[in-house]
C-alpha positions in Angstrom: 97.7 156.0 3.4 97.8 155.8 7.2 98.6 152.4 8.7 95.2 150.8 9.4 95.8 147.3 10.9 92.1 146.4 11.2 91.6 146.8 7.4 94.8 145.2 6.4 94.5 142.2 8.7 90.9 141.4 8.0 91.7 141.4 4.3 94.5 138.9 4.5 92.7 136.7 7.1 89.8 136.4 4.6 92.2 135.6 1.8 94.0 132.9 3.8 90.6 131.3 4.6 89.4 131.4 1.0 92.7 130.1 -0.4 93.1 127.4 2.4 96.6 128.7 2.7 97.5 126.8 5.8 95.8 123.5 5.0 98.4 120.7 5.1 98.6 117.4 3.3 100.2 114.1 4.4 101.9 113.5 1.1 104.5 116.0 -0.1 107.9 115.9 -1.7 109.0 118.6 0.8 110.6 117.6 4.1 108.2 117.5 7.0 108.2 119.7 10.1 105.7 119.1 12.9 105.4 121.9 15.5 102.8 121.6 18.2 101.4 123.6 21.1 100.0 121.9 24.2 96.3 122.3 23.4 94.3 124.5 25.8 91.4 123.7 28.1 88.6 126.1 26.8 87.6 127.9 30.0 84.7 130.3 30.1 87.0 133.2 30.9 88.6 133.0 27.4 92.2 133.9 26.6 94.2 136.6 28.3 97.3 138.1 26.9 99.5 135.5 28.6 97.9 132.5 26.8 99.0 133.2 23.2 102.7 133.6 24.1 103.7 130.1 23.0 101.3 130.2 20.1 102.9 133.3 18.7 106.4 131.8 19.0 105.4 128.6 17.3 103.5 130.6 14.6 106.7 132.5 13.8 108.7 129.2 13.6 105.9 127.6 11.4 105.9 130.5 9.0 109.7 130.5 8.8 109.9 126.8 8.1 107.2 127.1 5.5 109.2 129.8 3.7 112.3 127.6 3.9 110.5 124.8 1.9 109.1 122.5 4.6 105.7 120.9 4.7 104.6 122.3 8.1 102.0 120.7 10.4 100.8 123.3 12.9 97.5 122.2 14.3 95.3 123.3 17.2 92.5 121.7 19.2 91.0 121.5 22.7 91.5 119.5 25.8 87.8 119.7 26.4 87.1 117.3 29.2 87.6 119.0 32.6 86.3 119.6 36.1 85.3 123.3 35.6 82.6 122.4 33.0 81.2 119.8 35.3 81.2 122.1 38.3 79.3 124.6 36.1 76.8 121.9 35.1 76.2 121.0 38.8 75.5 124.7 39.6 73.4 125.5 36.5 72.1 122.2 35.1 73.6 123.1 31.7 75.1 120.0 30.1 79.0 120.2 30.0 78.9 119.7 26.3 76.9 122.9 25.8 79.1 125.1 27.9 82.2 123.6 26.5 81.0 124.3 22.9 80.3 127.9 23.8 83.8 128.2 25.4 85.4 126.7 22.3 83.6 129.1 20.0 85.0 132.0 22.1 88.5 130.6 22.0 88.3 130.0 18.2 87.1 133.6 17.7 90.0 135.0 19.8 92.6 132.7 18.1 91.4 133.7 14.7 91.5 137.4 15.7 95.3 137.1 16.4 95.8 135.6 12.9 97.6 132.2 13.6 98.5 129.9 10.7 96.8 126.8 12.3 95.4 124.1 10.0 91.9 124.2 11.4 90.8 121.3 9.2 92.7 119.1 11.7 91.1 120.4 14.9 90.5 117.8 17.6 88.5 117.8 20.8 89.1 115.2 23.5 85.3 115.3 24.4 84.3 114.4 20.8 83.2 110.7 20.7 85.0 110.4 17.3 88.2 111.3 19.3 87.7 109.5 22.6 86.7 106.3 20.7 90.5 105.9 20.2 91.4 106.9 23.7 89.1 104.0 24.8 90.8 101.8 22.1 94.2 102.5 23.5 92.9 101.7 27.1 91.8 98.3 25.8 95.2 97.6 24.3 96.8 98.4 27.7 94.4 96.0 29.4 95.4 93.3 27.0 99.1 93.6 27.6 101.7 93.0 30.4 105.3 94.1 30.6 107.8 91.3 30.1 111.2 92.1 31.6 113.1 89.6 29.4 111.7 91.1 26.2 111.8 94.6 27.7 108.5 95.5 26.2 104.8 95.0 26.4 103.5 91.6 25.3 99.9 90.2 25.0 98.4 88.8 28.2 97.0 85.9 26.3 100.6 84.7 25.6 101.2 85.0 29.4 98.2 82.8 30.1 99.5 80.3 27.7 102.8 80.2 29.6 100.9 79.7 32.9 99.1 76.8 31.4 102.4 75.0 30.6 104.7 76.1 33.4 102.8 78.3 35.8 104.6 81.6 36.5 107.9 80.0 37.3 110.5 81.5 35.0 108.2 84.5 34.1 110.0 87.7 34.7 107.3 90.4 34.4 106.2 93.5 36.2 103.4 92.6 38.5 101.8 93.2 41.9 104.3 92.7 44.8 102.0 90.2 46.5 101.8 87.9 43.4 102.3 84.3 44.6 104.2 81.7 42.7 101.9 79.1 41.0 102.5 75.9 39.1 100.9 74.9 35.9 98.6 72.6 38.0 97.6 75.5 40.2 96.7 77.6 37.1 94.8 74.8 35.3 92.8 74.0 38.4 91.7 77.6 38.9 88.1 78.5 37.8 88.0 81.1 35.0 87.1 83.9 37.5 90.2 83.2 39.6 92.4 83.1 36.4 91.1 86.4 35.3 91.7 87.9 38.8 95.2 86.5 38.8 95.9 88.1 35.4 94.9 91.5 36.8 98.2 91.3 38.8 100.0 91.6 35.5 97.9 93.8 33.2 99.1 97.3 32.4 95.8 98.7 33.4 93.8 97.2 36.2 91.5 98.0 39.2 93.1 98.1 42.6 92.7 99.6 46.0 95.0 102.6 46.5 95.2 105.7 48.5 93.8 108.7 46.6 93.0 112.3 47.1 89.3 112.2 47.8 87.2 115.4 47.7 83.8 114.8 49.4 82.4 118.1 48.3 83.2 117.4 44.6 82.5 113.7 44.9 85.6 112.6 43.1 89.3 111.7 43.2 91.8 114.4 42.4 95.3 114.1 41.1 98.2 115.5 43.2 98.5 118.5 41.0 94.8 119.3 41.5 95.3 119.6 45.3 96.9 122.7 46.8 97.5 123.1 50.6 95.0 120.3 51.5 92.1 121.7 49.4 91.0 121.3 45.8 92.6 123.7 43.4 89.1 124.3 41.9 86.7 125.5 44.5 89.0 125.2 47.5 87.2 122.2 49.0 88.8 120.0 51.7 90.6 116.9 50.4 91.4 113.8 52.4 93.5 110.7 51.8 91.2 107.7 51.3 91.6 104.0 50.3 89.4 103.4 47.3 89.1 100.9 44.4 90.4 102.7 41.3 91.6 101.9 37.8 95.4 102.2 37.7 98.0 102.3 35.0 101.2 100.3 35.6 103.5 103.2 34.5 106.0 101.7 36.9 106.8 99.0 34.3 108.4 101.7 32.2 110.5 103.4 34.9 113.9 102.6 33.5 112.9 103.3 29.9 111.4 106.6 30.9 114.7 107.5 32.6 116.8 106.4 29.7 114.6 108.1 27.2 115.4 111.5 28.7 118.9 111.2 27.1 117.3 111.0 23.6 115.3 114.3 23.7 116.2 118.0 23.5 114.3 119.1 26.6 115.4 121.5 29.3 117.5 120.1 32.1 115.0 121.3 34.7 112.2 119.3 33.1 114.4 116.2 32.8 115.5 116.6 36.4 112.0 116.9 37.6 111.0 113.7 35.8 114.1 111.9 37.2 113.2 112.9 40.7 109.6 112.0 40.3 110.5 108.5 39.0 113.0 108.3 41.9 115.2 105.3 41.1 117.1 104.1 44.1 119.1 100.9 44.8 119.1 99.4 48.2 117.6 96.5 50.2 114.3 95.2 51.3 114.4 94.1 55.0 111.8 92.3 57.1 111.3 93.3 60.7 109.3 91.0 63.0 106.7 92.6 65.3 107.1 91.7 69.0 104.1 89.8 70.3 102.5 89.3 66.9 103.6 85.9 65.6 104.0 85.7 61.8 103.6 89.4 61.4 106.4 91.3 59.6 107.0 94.8 58.5 108.9 95.2 55.3 111.0 98.3 54.7 113.1 99.5 51.8 116.3 101.3 52.6 119.1 102.7 50.5 121.3 102.6 53.6 121.1 99.1 54.8 124.6 99.7 56.3 123.0 101.8 59.0 120.6 99.1 60.2 122.3 98.8 63.6 121.5 102.5 64.2 117.8 102.0 63.7 116.3 103.0 67.1 112.6 103.2 66.1 110.3 102.5 63.2 107.8 104.8 61.5 104.7 103.6 59.6 102.5 105.7 57.4 99.3 106.5 59.3 97.4 104.6 56.6 99.5 101.5 56.8 97.4 98.3 56.9 99.0 97.1 60.2 98.4 100.2 62.2 94.9 99.1 63.5 96.3 95.7 64.5 99.4 96.8 66.2 98.2 99.8 68.2 97.7 99.1 71.9 94.5 100.0 73.6 96.3 102.7 75.7 97.5 104.4 72.5 94.4 104.0 70.4 92.8 107.5 71.1 96.1 109.3 70.3 96.6 107.3 67.1 93.0 107.7 65.9 93.2 111.5 66.4 96.5 111.6 64.5 95.2 109.5 61.6 92.1 111.8 61.2 94.3 114.9 61.1 96.7 113.3 58.6 93.8 112.4 56.3 93.2 116.1 55.6 96.8 116.7 54.3 98.0 116.1 50.7 101.1 114.0 49.9 102.9 117.1 48.8 102.2 118.9 52.2 103.4 115.9 54.1 106.6 115.5 52.2 107.5 119.1 52.1 106.9 119.8 55.9 110.3 120.2 57.5 109.7 122.6 60.4 107.1 120.8 62.4 107.5 117.3 63.9 104.4 115.3 64.4 103.6 111.6 65.1 102.0 109.2 67.5 103.3 106.1 69.3 101.4 102.9 68.5 102.7 101.2 71.7 104.0 98.3 69.6 107.6 97.2 69.0 109.5 95.9 65.9 112.5 93.5 66.2 115.7 94.5 64.4 116.6 91.4 62.4 120.4 92.0 62.8 120.7 92.4 66.5 117.3 91.3 67.9 116.8 94.7 69.6 113.2 95.9 70.1 112.4 99.3 68.8 109.2 101.3 69.2 106.8 101.7 66.3 105.4 105.2 65.6 103.2 106.6 62.9 104.1 109.9 61.3 102.8 111.9 58.3 106.2 112.2 56.6 105.9 108.5 55.7 103.5 107.8 52.8 101.6 104.6 52.3 102.0 104.9 48.5 105.8 105.2 48.6 107.9 102.1 49.1 106.3 99.9 51.7 104.8 102.7 53.8 107.4 101.9 56.5 110.8 103.4 57.5 113.5 102.0 59.7 114.5 105.3 61.4 118.2 105.9 61.8 118.4 109.3 63.5 122.2 109.3 63.4 122.2 109.4 59.6 119.0 111.0 58.5 118.0 114.6 59.5 114.2 113.9 59.4 114.7 110.9 61.7 117.0 113.0 63.9 114.4 115.7 64.2 111.8 113.0 65.1 114.1 111.3 67.6 115.0 114.6 69.3 111.4 115.7 69.5 110.2 112.4 71.1 113.3 111.7 73.2 114.5 108.6 71.3 118.0 107.2 71.2 120.5 108.4 68.6 123.3 105.8 68.0 126.4 106.5 65.9 127.3 103.7 63.5 130.5 105.1 61.8 133.6 106.4 63.5 133.6 109.4 61.1 130.2 110.7 62.2 130.4 114.0 64.2 128.3 116.2 66.3 125.3 113.9 66.4 124.0 116.0 69.4 123.5 118.9 66.9 122.4 117.2 63.7 122.4 114.0 61.7 125.5 113.1 59.8 124.8 111.0 56.7 128.5 110.3 55.9 129.6 107.0 54.4 133.2 107.6 55.3 135.1 105.8 58.0 134.6 102.3 59.6 131.5 100.9 61.3 131.1 100.9 65.0 128.2 99.5 67.2 127.3 97.5 64.1 127.7 93.8 64.9 128.9 91.7 61.9 130.1 94.8 59.9 132.2 96.4 62.7 135.5 97.7 61.3 134.3 97.5 57.7 134.0 100.3 55.2 130.8 101.2 53.3 131.9 99.3 50.2 132.4 96.0 52.1 129.5 96.4 54.6 126.6 96.7 52.1 127.2 93.4 50.2 127.9 91.6 53.5 124.6 92.7 55.0 122.6 92.0 51.9 124.1 88.5 51.5 123.4 87.7 55.2 119.8 88.9 54.9 119.2 86.9 51.7 120.8 83.7 53.3 118.5 84.0 56.3 115.3 84.9 54.4 115.1 88.3 56.1 115.6 90.5 53.1 117.1 91.0 49.7 118.9 93.5 47.4 116.3 95.6 45.5 115.8 98.5 43.1 113.0 100.8 44.2 111.2 103.6 42.5 109.4 106.6 44.0 106.9 106.6 41.1 103.7 104.8 41.9 101.0 103.3 39.6 99.0 106.1 38.1 95.4 106.3 39.2 93.2 106.2 36.1 89.7 106.9 37.1 87.5 109.7 38.4 84.0 109.6 40.0 82.8 112.2 37.6 80.5 112.5 34.6 82.4 114.7 32.2 85.1 112.3 31.0 85.8 109.4 28.7 83.7 106.4 29.8 85.9 103.4 30.5 85.1 100.6 27.9 84.6 97.9 30.5 81.7 95.9 31.9 81.6 93.9 35.1 80.7 90.2 35.1 81.0 88.2 38.3 83.2 90.9 39.9 85.7 90.6 37.0 86.2 93.4 34.5 85.8 92.6 30.8 86.4 94.7 27.7 83.6 95.7 25.4 83.6 94.4 21.8 85.6 96.9 19.6 82.6 97.3 17.3 80.7 98.9 20.2 83.2 101.8 20.4 82.8 104.6 21.2 81.1 104.0 24.5 79.3 107.4 24.6 78.4 109.3 27.7 74.7 108.7 28.5 72.2 111.4 29.5 71.6 111.8 33.2 69.2 113.9 35.3 71.9 115.7 37.3 75.7 115.7 37.5 76.1 114.6 41.1 76.9 111.2 42.8 73.8 109.2 43.6 72.3 109.3 47.1 74.1 106.1 47.9 77.4 107.5 46.8 77.9 105.9 43.4 79.4 108.0 40.6 77.1 110.2 38.5 77.0 107.6 35.6 74.9 105.4 37.9 72.0 107.8 37.3 71.8 106.8 33.7 68.6 104.9 33.1 68.9 101.6 31.2 72.6 102.1 30.7 73.8 98.5 30.6 75.9 96.3 28.3 74.6 93.2 26.5 77.5 90.9 25.8 77.3 88.7 22.8 79.5 86.1 24.6 76.9 85.1 27.1 73.9 87.2 25.8 73.5 88.6 29.3 73.2 92.2 30.5 76.0 93.6 32.6 76.9 96.7 34.5 79.3 99.2 32.9 82.2 100.6 34.8 80.8 103.8 36.4 84.0 105.8 36.7 85.3 107.9 33.9 88.9 108.5 32.7 91.0 111.3 34.2 91.9 114.5 32.4 95.2 113.2 31.2 93.8 110.4 29.1 93.1 112.2 25.9 96.1 114.4 26.2 98.5 111.4 26.3 98.3 110.7 22.6 96.4 113.5 20.8 99.4 114.6 18.5 98.8 111.4 16.5 95.2 112.3 15.8 96.3 115.6 14.3 98.2 113.5 11.7 95.0 111.8 10.6 92.0 113.5 12.3 89.2 112.1 10.2 90.1 108.4 10.1 87.2 106.4 11.5 89.0 103.0 11.0 92.2 103.5 13.1 93.6 106.1 15.6 96.1 107.1 12.9 96.9 105.4 9.6 100.3 103.8 9.1 101.1 106.0 6.2 100.3 109.2 8.2 102.4 108.2 11.2 105.2 107.0 9.0 105.3 110.4 7.3 105.0 112.7 10.3 106.7 110.3 12.8 106.7 112.5 15.9 106.5 116.1 17.0 109.7 117.9 16.0 109.1 120.9 18.4 106.6 120.9 21.3 105.8 124.1 23.2 104.0 124.4 26.5 104.1 125.2 30.2 106.7 123.7 32.6 103.9 123.0 35.1 103.2 119.8 33.1 106.6 118.3 33.7 105.5 115.4 35.8 101.9 115.1 34.8 101.0 115.3 31.1 104.6 115.0 29.9 105.4 111.9 31.9 102.1 110.1 31.2 102.4 111.0 27.5 105.9 109.4 27.3 104.5 106.3 29.0 101.7 105.9 26.5 104.0 106.6 23.6 106.5 103.9 24.8 103.6 101.5 25.0 102.3 102.3 21.5 105.9 101.9 20.2 106.1 98.4 21.8 103.0 97.5 19.8 104.6 98.7 16.6 101.9 101.4 16.1 104.3 104.4 16.2 107.9 104.7 14.9 109.5 106.7 17.7 109.8 105.9 21.4 109.8 109.6 22.4 106.9 111.6 21.0 108.6 115.0 21.0 112.1 115.5 20.0 112.4 119.1 21.2 110.5 120.8 24.0 110.3 124.5 24.8 108.6 125.7 28.0 107.2 129.2 27.4 107.5 131.5 30.4 104.6 133.2 32.0 103.4 136.7 31.1 102.6 138.1 34.5 99.9 140.5 35.2 100.5 143.9 36.9 97.9 143.6 39.6 96.4 146.6 41.3 95.7 146.4 45.0 93.6 148.5 47.3 93.9 148.8 51.1 90.9 148.1 53.2 91.0 149.4 56.7 90.9 147.1 59.7 89.7 148.3 63.2 93.3 149.1 64.2 93.5 151.7 61.4 90.7 153.8 62.9 92.6 153.9 66.2 95.8 155.0 64.6 93.9 157.5 62.4 92.2 159.0 65.4 95.5 159.4 67.2 97.5 160.8 64.2 94.9 163.0 62.5 92.5 164.1 65.2 93.6 163.7 68.8 97.2 165.0 68.6 96.6 167.9 66.2 93.3 169.1 67.6 93.6 168.5 71.4 97.2 168.8 72.6 96.1 170.9 75.5 94.0 168.0 77.0 97.0 165.7 77.0 95.6 162.8 74.9 96.9 159.4 75.8 96.8 156.0 73.9 96.0 153.1 76.2 98.2 150.1 75.4 96.1 147.1 74.4 98.0 144.7 76.6 97.3 146.5 79.9 95.6 144.1 82.3 93.9 146.7 84.6 90.2 147.1 84.2 90.5 150.9 83.9 92.7 150.6 80.8 90.3 148.8 78.5 89.6 151.9 76.5 91.5 153.1 73.4 92.2 156.7 74.5 92.0 158.9 77.6 93.0 162.5 78.5 95.3 163.8 81.2 93.2 166.8 82.0 89.7 165.4 81.4 87.8 162.3 82.7 86.6 161.4 79.2 87.7 158.1 77.7 87.2 157.1 74.1 86.5 153.6 72.6 86.7 152.9 68.9 84.5 149.9 67.9 82.1 148.7 65.3 78.5 149.4 65.9 77.8 145.6 65.5 79.8 144.8 68.7 77.0 145.6 71.1 78.2 143.2 73.8 81.6 144.9 73.8 80.0 148.4 73.9 77.9 147.4 76.9 80.8 145.9 78.8 82.9 149.0 78.3 80.1 151.2 79.4 79.8 149.3 82.6 83.5 149.5 83.2 83.4 153.3 82.6 80.6 153.7 85.2 82.6 151.6 87.7 85.7 153.7 87.1 83.9 157.0 87.3 84.8 157.8 83.7 82.7 159.4 81.0 82.7 157.4 77.8 82.6 158.4 74.2 82.0 155.6 71.7 83.1 156.3 68.2 81.9 153.8 65.7 84.4 152.9 63.0 81.6 153.2 60.5 81.0 156.8 61.4 84.7 157.5 61.3 84.6 156.0 57.8 81.8 158.4 56.8 83.8 161.5 57.7 87.3 160.1 57.0 88.1 163.0 54.6 86.8 165.7 57.1 88.8 165.4 60.3 87.2 168.4 61.8 83.8 166.7 62.0 85.3 164.0 64.2 87.1 166.6 66.2 83.9 168.5 66.8 82.3 165.3 68.3 85.2 164.9 70.6 85.2 168.5 71.6 81.5 168.4 72.5 82.1 165.4 74.7 85.1 167.0 76.4 83.1 170.2 77.2 79.9 168.3 78.3 79.2 166.7 81.7 77.1 163.9 80.2 78.3 160.4 81.1 77.9 158.6 77.8 78.1 159.6 74.2 77.2 157.4 71.2 75.6 158.1 67.8 72.3 156.4 67.5 71.9 156.8 63.8 72.7 153.7 61.7 75.9 153.8 59.7 76.1 154.7 56.0 79.3 152.9 55.4 80.5 149.5 56.6 84.0 149.5 55.2 86.7 152.0 54.3 89.5 151.9 51.7 92.6 154.1 52.1 94.6 155.6 49.3 97.9 153.8 49.0 100.0 157.0 49.1 98.5 157.6 52.6 99.2 154.2 54.1 102.9 154.8 54.9 101.8 156.8 58.0 100.2 153.7 59.5 101.4 150.3 60.6 100.9 147.3 58.2 98.4 145.6 60.5 96.0 148.4 59.8 95.1 147.0 56.4 94.0 144.1 54.3 95.2 144.1 50.7 92.6 143.3 48.0 92.9 142.9 44.3 90.9 145.3 42.1 90.0 145.2 38.4 93.0 146.7 36.5 90.6 148.0 33.9 89.4 150.6 36.5 92.9 151.8 37.2 95.0 154.2 35.2 98.5 155.3 36.2 97.7 153.6 39.6 94.7 155.8 40.2 91.4 154.1 40.8 88.3 155.5 38.9 86.1 155.9 41.9 82.9 156.6 39.9 83.2 153.2 38.3 84.6 151.4 41.4 81.5 152.3 43.4 79.4 150.2 41.1 81.3 147.0 42.0 80.0 144.7 44.7 83.3 144.8 46.6 82.9 148.5 47.2 79.2 148.5 48.2 78.7 150.5 51.4 82.3 151.6 51.2 83.9 155.0 51.6 87.3 156.1 50.3 90.1 158.0 52.1 91.6 160.1 49.3 94.8 162.1 49.1 94.8 165.9 49.3 94.4 166.0 45.5 91.2 164.0 45.8 92.8 160.9 44.1 92.7 157.4 45.3 95.9 155.5 44.4 96.6 151.8 44.3 99.7 149.8 44.9 100.7 147.1 42.4 102.4 143.7 42.3 103.7 141.6 39.4 102.2 138.1 39.7 100.4 135.4 37.7 97.8 136.8 35.4 94.5 135.3 36.4 90.8 136.1 36.7 90.9 135.8 40.5 93.5 138.6 40.7 91.5 140.9 38.4 94.7 141.5 36.4 93.6 139.9 33.1 94.2 141.8 29.9 92.0 140.7 27.0 94.0 140.2 23.8 90.8 141.3 21.8 91.2 144.8 23.3 94.8 144.9 22.3 94.1 143.7 18.7 91.2 146.1 18.3 93.3 149.1 19.4 96.7 148.2 17.9 96.3 145.3 15.5 97.3 141.6 15.7 100.8 142.3 14.2 101.5 144.8 16.8 100.2 142.6 19.6 102.2 139.6 18.4 105.4 141.7 18.0 105.1 143.3 21.4 104.8 139.8 23.1 108.0 138.7 21.4 109.8 142.0 22.3 109.0 141.4 26.0 112.0 139.0 26.2 113.0 135.4 25.6 110.0 133.1 25.2 111.3 130.8 28.0 111.4 133.7 30.5 108.5 135.0 32.6 107.9 138.7 32.2 105.4 141.3 33.3 102.8 142.8 31.0 102.6 146.5 30.7 100.0 147.9 28.3 101.8 151.2 28.2 104.8 149.6 26.4 102.8 148.4 23.4 102.6 152.0 22.0 106.3 152.0 21.2 105.8 148.9 18.9 102.8 150.5 17.3 104.8 153.6 16.5 107.5 151.5 15.0 105.0 149.7 12.7 103.5 152.9 11.6 106.9 154.2 10.6 107.8 150.9 8.9 104.6 151.1 7.0 105.4 154.6 5.9 108.6 153.4 4.2 106.5 151.4 1.7 103.1 153.1 1.4 102.7 156.9 0.7 100.0 159.1 2.1 98.0 158.6 -1.1 98.3 154.9 -0.9 101.0 154.7 -3.6 103.7 152.0 -3.5 106.9 153.9 -2.7 109.7 151.3 -3.5 111.0 151.4 -7.1 113.2 149.2 -9.3 115.7 152.0 -9.7 119.3 151.4 -8.3 119.7 153.0 -4.9 121.9 156.1 -4.6 124.7 156.5 -2.1 122.4 158.6 0.0 119.8 155.8 0.0 122.4 153.2 1.0 123.9 155.2 3.9 121.2 154.5 6.5 121.3 150.7 5.6 125.1 150.7 5.9 124.9 152.4 9.3 122.2 150.1 10.6 124.2 147.0 9.4 127.3 148.1 11.2 125.3 148.6 14.4 
């Protein structure tokens, strides 16, 4: 019987389903093993062959562990809240829940087709109210807790309030807002309830605050840093600006040290760990207060890791968004500063931090006073300083910091050496800590080790600064002005946020008429009619919070729901979490290193503090699967310069050498040289131009008349029409050369508006002749484009093709990310239909180590298919008979096995 994967696989998939083979139970005498894939966002495009790579690897491990006697939990679900579904709803009016359900059905069909051993009885969806009820519940627990530094864990805010009642916040060591004042018990007890609640917000682990965010006006929402690329939204490419807005935030900063220490407990790649360490960015230094000249009582606080270089600070740089900028800027500098601030608002934090080649900034006209020597130094603003990092101010020491050196050199500011070991400061900054200090007042002659504590002690004694540990990590913005997300379980009373009663969970998304902000700029939830909360405490009606949670909310705890997915009484029962404990092996993309993975660790540490989970770290082992890259096909679209080169190479030189054709350089200034071509022995000149450029044509015609030249205008569109018949163009030129008419131009409208050139012909032309465009790989075989099918695509409407002498049109290729936008997506359904799921899975594993990125080449799968056919033939005969027997093998039978074993 011939190997027939479709029949074999359909039979066993049906059997698995009927027997519930992969259904897992929470009570078993077997040892447990929990393997988990980062769950997918169900996009309308469905899966391509790159998506299942991690699923296939985990499936192999899950099957292996099951055969080794483990009780294996291998679940799957969907991260089903997301911007694409909402954008689709805005465009079509279709509710995001409807399109999301359709996408999930498509994903499930594709996943089943590949034959994974998922326990589908445990499927979760973040957009299911039964799931996000518990996301809201965890949010409420965060709101009810603060981080106590002495206990080194989260504790109830109500206990903190009790401490305030007795002693104020003296002696309280807790993570809180930096502007939190010291209060006595009398101060606290004299506060009205509203003021007490507002004061407690300075300590809560989730709270509303004003912060700078990535605001996308076109989408009407805040975007996370990883949703912004090159100053525009990753989805849709809309401009993004930095804006100060009131948002819910998570005080992830409370867990900085624990998140750093926890990296030593997990088996994750060093690259992921290093990315998280850098993102948290722990640094030890000093906080220093600089007075502002002419502004009594105004100080600028800076944090520096090199307080020893303070005498070398020759200017100060503020973030353009810094609160003091409007107050410090002098009238003379106001226009320049306003222009610069507007420009900076369009740039993302990543762009601003990564820019190293270009130096930009603006002088405020104000001066800061160095507290150590009383020297006045100018205050600038520059985009390389961020309002959200540190204090948003930098004491600039160009002698020791390259970025400051670049700035000082650009603006002509002083560069002062502070160590006798510093060298070549006229060429670059020298950050050395070696040698002894010079030009440095009280620390002159000291070494680095002695200078730092001396300066910090002096600053603290004089109330001008203090030693401090700083983190680059900021509080995590936890709200979006969108519809399709978890509603925040909060109502507002007298401008103070209050939690809903737990019995009112889940707070379900209401129906709205359309998925856009209101005309007054409120989030879409403001459109819901009658959507208000009646509090039993005061029997009054209050406004709900109108923002929704961000995309990372549900994905920060979902692995616990897989342990106990149908529990309506708690997010996960104590028995279930005690049995499964944590994820033994987590598999997903490295692109989530400082987003999902960091936020998830934060939430898990918090749940651990509450005694709800048994492990601080949610995933013991992490594997980042590589990317299966697509083999993109590219076509070359001709630009105007191509037609000029084509005319010169293929027509003028070969057909008219006796006339002495000449190319006119484009940079000639004389009026008589505005044409593209001329002839030594004829007064005819030739201009190559689009028929749409009527103004240019008329201008050249007038120039030709003034020069006494005869003019032939060749439209690029007519050249495109006869691109494969050079003699037709040559005939037009010949007629013009032999005529005495003054002007030649085709009056008939063009048939073609664009031209594509076969890749194997492009080497004759300069690179600026072409634009490279992606074309659907399904229309390309052996790098040859199927022209009959291609002409049906919109991108090739009104297009002609310059083919090679064999009549073929070839494409170039590039290996890059597989994506719909690059038209290089290969559908796994097609592979399974043609070769079978086993063959498809085996081929993906044969491509290379799962952690490595590698290109997909459909041609390679045939080798695996041939192997499976031969392997099948070892067991099943042509008549379907089972070939293996119980007889002892002969020496002849054993020989091949022995040879294979030796190899």
